[in-house]
Structures are given as C-alpha cells and as structure tokens.
C-alpha positions in Angstrom: 62.7 230.5 -13.7 60.5 233.0 -13.9 62.9 235.3 -15.9 63.6 232.2 -18.3 60.3 232.1 -19.0 59.8 235.7 -19.3 62.1 235.9 -21.7 60.6 233.0 -24.2 57.7 235.1 -24.3 59.7 237.7 -25.2 60.9 235.8 -27.6 58.2 234.1 -29.5 55.6 237.5 -29.3 56.8 238.6 -32.2 55.4 235.9 -34.2 52.8 234.8 -32.4 50.5 236.6 -35.0 51.5 234.3 -37.2 51.4 231.2 -35.3 48.9 228.2 -34.2 48.9 226.9 -30.1 51.2 224.0 -31.3 54.3 226.3 -33.1 53.9 228.9 -30.5 54.6 226.1 -27.7 57.6 224.5 -29.4 59.0 227.8 -29.5 58.6 228.5 -26.0 59.8 225.2 -25.4 62.7 226.2 -27.3 63.0 229.4 -26.2 63.3 227.6 -22.2 65.7 224.6 -22.9 68.2 227.7 -24.3 67.8 230.1 -21.2 66.9 227.4 -18.6 67.9 224.3 -19.8 66.9 221.0 -20.9 65.3 220.2 -17.2 63.1 223.3 -16.8 60.4 221.2 -15.3 57.3 222.8 -17.6 54.8 220.5 -19.2 53.1 220.3 -22.5 50.1 220.4 -21.2 51.0 223.1 -19.0 53.0 224.9 -22.0 50.5 224.4 -24.6 47.9 226.3 -22.0 50.6 229.0 -21.8 50.9 229.1 -26.0 47.1 229.6 -25.9 47.1 232.9 -23.4 49.9 234.5 -25.6 47.6 233.7 -28.9 44.3 235.2 -27.4 46.3 237.5 -26.0 48.0 238.5 -29.7 44.5 238.4 -31.3 42.7 240.6 -28.3 45.8 243.6 -29.1 45.1 243.2 -32.8 41.7 244.2 -32.1 42.4 247.1 -30.4 
C-alpha cells in the first residue's frame, strides 16, 4: 500500500500547485485505484487530509 501511495503522490505533485485540495484528493484516489485497485482502503477524509498536506508543502516549497 505504501508504494502505491508514493506513486500516486509523485503523479499528482507536478500539478498540485494549480489544484485545490479536493482536486488533489480526486487525483490521489485515481492514482491509488491505478496502482493498488479499487479497494485501497483509504477513506475520503484521509485522502483529503493528505491532499491538504501536499497543497501546503507545495506552497511552502514555492516560497523558498
């Protein structure tokens, strides 16, 4: 599972600066379904929290 999440995050990172958290969460879900399958077990709230973390980290990286 961790590998699938890493791949999904890597896929969404290039566009994360232009997407909102909900769009990032949808892209993460799509990636997890690709790499793990439809029964990946990550809830919508967990996906959204991860998306917010990604959004925050990309915004901070842009400031540095």
